[in-house]
C-alpha positions, 0 to 999 in steps of 0.5 A, a space after each residue: 744388413 751386417 752390422 758395421 764397425 764397433 757393433 761387428 767388432 763386439 761379436 769377434 775375437 780376432 786377434 785374441 789369445 786363449 788358453 783352454 785346459 782339457 780340450 781334446 774331448 768333450 766341452 772342452 774341444 767344443 769351445 777350442 773350437 768355438 773359439 777358433 772359429 770366431 779368431 781367436 789363437 788358441 793354446 789347447 792343453 790335455 793329458 793325453 799326448 796321443 789326444 792332443 797329436 790327433 786334435 792337433 792334425 784335425 787343426 792344422 789340416 784346417 789351418 786353424 792357429 792352435 798350439 799344444 802341450 801335454 800338461 796335467 792341471 791337478 799338479 802344481 809343477 804342471 801349471 807353472 810348466 803350462 803358463 811358462 809357455 804359453 807366456 812365451 808363446 803369446 808375448 807374456 799376454 793373454 785375452 782369454 782362460 778357460 778352465 774346462 778340465 773336469 772329471 767324475 768317479 764314473 761308478 756314482 756311489 753314496 757318499 759313504 762310499 767315497 775314500 780320501 783317495 776320490 776325494 783327493 783326486 776329484 778335488 785336485 782335477 775339478 777345483 784346485 786346477 782352477 783354483 792356481 791356475 788363475 792367479 798363475 795366468 794373472 800376470 798375462 790376463 792383466 797385461 791384455 788390458 781386457 781379457 775373460 776367465 770362464 770356469 766350466 761348473 755345473 748344476 752339481 754345484 747348487 742342487 743335489 744330484 745322486 752319487 755326486 756329492 764330491 764332484 758337486 763340493 767341488 763345483 759350488 766352490 767354482 761358482 764362489 771362487 767365480 763371484 769373488 775372483 769376478 768382484 776382486 779382479 774386476 780393477 784390473 780389467 779381468 772378467 770373471 765368470 762361470 757356466 753350468 751344465 747339466 747333462 751333456 752328450 760327452 764321454 764322460 758321462 757315457 756310461 750313464 748315458 747308454 743306461 737306458 733307466 738313467 737316460 729316462 729319468 734324466 729326460 723326464 726331469 728336463 722340460 726340454 725333453 733331450 741332454 745338450 750337446 758339447 757346441 751348445 756349453 762352447 756358445 755360451 762360454 765363447 759369448 762370455 769371452 767376446 767383448 760383446 759381454 764386456 759388462 758382466 763379471 761374477 756371474 754364472 749361466 746356467 745351460 740345462 735345458 730347463 731342469 733347474 727352473 722347473 721345481 715340481 712342475 709335473 714333466 712327466 707325461 
């Protein structure tokens, strides 16, 4: 029998507003579509105007309530402009902020081969974007009365992955920021959580997944014997935005097919 009344209302985002960064591809796009499917009105930003328009046309054809704008959230001026637009669009209130924008150096390399340019690029995109967007959006989130921030992190934030020293640093910092803000902003009705995926089938990791030897090694280390799908991350993010998760804050949920708990378990056949 279907849930009725208060129970049913815990599992919907009807009437809620959301901002999702980096939402035209991979995990970010899946998150935006998951929130839309639950009834939220979603504001999407990305750096590529052509990618935004392609997604907007797709969503509008389906009658979905989406707003978009081109924005490079690794830059402060762009972040401020974005939040101003969101403020105007949603009348000073925001229920959900998902910091999903992220990148990595495609050609994984030893730590000694990273340049200062690489370092600054990864920190400004993966960490600084969220660190600054969260306080910029704070007044809107507080005005909503009961709101949620979800930071998209990675298992690289708490375990060593080959060639991912700087990327891992940004994700570890993102997880720590989640804990601190989860504690600090709870009194304002703002919950802050993060999710940490393992390898997910997205354009960002396609160069790695198409390498047979590397792919086989990933599968051999994953108890579920497959990489994840973007919708599997999106559904977890959506849960953390739902009223059903109203007593969860400052937490990180790992989405990894068992990778981080397998330890020395003999996974190879």
